C-alpha positions in Angstrom: 177.3 195.0 123.3 174.4 194.1 126.0 171.3 195.2 123.4 172.1 191.7 121.2 171.5 189.6 124.3 168.5 191.3 125.5 166.9 188.0 123.2 168.5 185.9 126.1 167.7 188.2 129.2 164.3 187.3 131.4 162.7 191.3 132.0 165.5 193.6 129.9 163.7 196.2 128.8 162.5 196.1 133.2 166.0 196.2 134.7 167.5 198.0 132.0 164.9 201.0 132.4 167.3 203.4 134.6 170.3 203.1 131.7 167.6 204.1 128.8 166.5 206.9 131.0 170.2 207.6 132.0 170.7 207.2 128.0 167.6 209.7 126.7 168.2 212.2 129.8 171.5 213.0 127.9 172.1 215.8 126.0 175.6 215.3 123.5 177.5 217.7 125.4 176.5 217.1 129.4 177.8 214.2 131.4 175.9 210.9 131.7 174.4 211.6 135.4 175.2 207.4 136.8 172.5 207.0 140.0 172.5 203.7 142.3 169.7 202.9 140.8 172.0 203.3 137.2 174.5 200.8 139.4 172.5 198.6 140.4 170.8 197.9 136.8 173.9 197.9 135.2 176.0 195.5 138.0 172.4 193.3 137.2 173.0 193.5 133.3 176.7 191.7 133.9 176.3 188.8 136.2 172.9 188.2 133.5 175.2 187.4 131.0 177.9 185.1 133.2 175.2 183.3 134.5 174.7 179.4 133.5 172.4 179.9 130.5 168.9 177.5 130.5 167.7 178.4 127.9 167.0 175.6 125.1 167.5 174.9 121.7 164.0 174.7 119.6 162.7 171.4 118.8 160.5 171.8 115.9 159.1 168.6 115.8 156.8 169.9 118.5 155.4 172.8 119.0 155.9 176.6 120.3 154.7 178.5 123.0 154.8 182.0 123.3 153.5 183.8 127.0 153.1 187.3 126.7 152.5 189.9 129.3 152.1 193.3 129.0 151.8 196.2 132.5 151.8 199.2 132.5 155.6 200.3 131.3 156.5 197.7 128.8 155.4 193.9 127.6 157.2 190.1 127.8 157.6 187.9 126.4 158.5 184.0 126.8 158.8 181.2 123.6 159.3 177.9 125.1 158.2 173.9 124.5 156.4 171.2 126.4 158.6 168.5 127.0 155.5 165.4 126.9 156.5 165.2 131.5 154.6 168.7 131.0 157.9 171.0 131.6 157.9 174.2 130.0 162.0 175.0 128.8 162.4 178.5 127.2 164.0 178.6 124.2 164.6 183.0 124.5 162.3 186.0 126.1 162.0 189.5 124.8 161.0 192.2 126.6 160.1 196.0 125.6 159.3 199.4 127.0 156.6 201.3 125.8 156.7 204.4 124.3 154.7 207.4 125.8 152.0 206.9 122.9 151.5 203.3 123.7 151.0 204.1 127.3 148.5 206.0 126.7 146.9 202.0 125.3 143.9 200.2 127.2 144.7 196.9 128.4 143.8 194.8 126.0 145.4 197.0 123.6 148.7 196.4 125.6 148.2 192.6 125.7 147.0 192.8 122.1 149.9 194.8 121.2 152.5 192.8 122.7 151.5 189.2 120.8 151.5 191.6 117.5 154.8 192.2 117.8 155.8 188.6 119.8 154.9 187.1 115.9 157.2 190.2 114.3 160.2 189.3 116.3 159.4 185.9 116.3 158.1 184.9 112.8 162.0 183.0 111.8 160.7 180.0 114.4 157.4 180.8 113.3 156.4 179.9 109.7 154.7 176.9 109.5 155.2 175.9 112.4 152.3 175.2 114.8 152.4 177.3 117.9 150.2 178.0 120.7 149.9 182.2 122.4 149.2 181.3 126.2 148.2 184.6 127.9 146.6 186.3 131.5 144.3 188.5 130.1 140.5 187.0 128.4 139.6 189.4 126.9 141.6 188.8 124.3 139.8 185.5 123.4 137.1 187.8 122.3 139.3 189.0 119.5 138.1 185.6 117.3 134.6 187.2 117.4 134.0 190.5 117.8 135.8 193.7 117.8 133.5 196.1 118.0 135.1 200.0 117.2 138.0 199.8 117.7 139.8 200.4 114.7 143.4 199.4 116.1 142.1 196.2 117.6 140.2 195.1 114.5 143.5 196.0 111.9 145.6 193.5 114.5 142.9 190.5 115.1 142.9 190.5 111.2 146.9 190.6 111.3 146.7 187.6 113.8 144.4 186.1 111.1 146.5 183.6 109.3 147.1 181.9 112.5 145.6 179.3 114.2 
């Protein structure tokens, strides 16, 4: 059930990582090994479900902002909007743990993958709406003009071209 609410919990993938690892490690005939880390993850998620929500409803007359960040283990995205006073209001959170193959990506590829995944997941908010992407990874700006020889970045750059 908690997976349904993952978009409303900041850093969800990082929080549930011990639970995910415990479920992946068990065979069909074995029991789950419940560790103190699993209990902490469970309690943290339970607490997040009963906290007062701080998310806001989207206002389609305002520009959306997609804030992306990537680490060595996964990605995080915040969809938000800025008020006239400059205050940001989050609308939803996305996070995702990298699979083994994607752990080998370089930092630029991980950051770009984060943007691609965010746009795919948030398309129902972003279609025909102006939006801005904020990232702390400056080489991504370089992708607009030059992708070099990296085929993966070239494909992703082409996928991003329809957006401003």
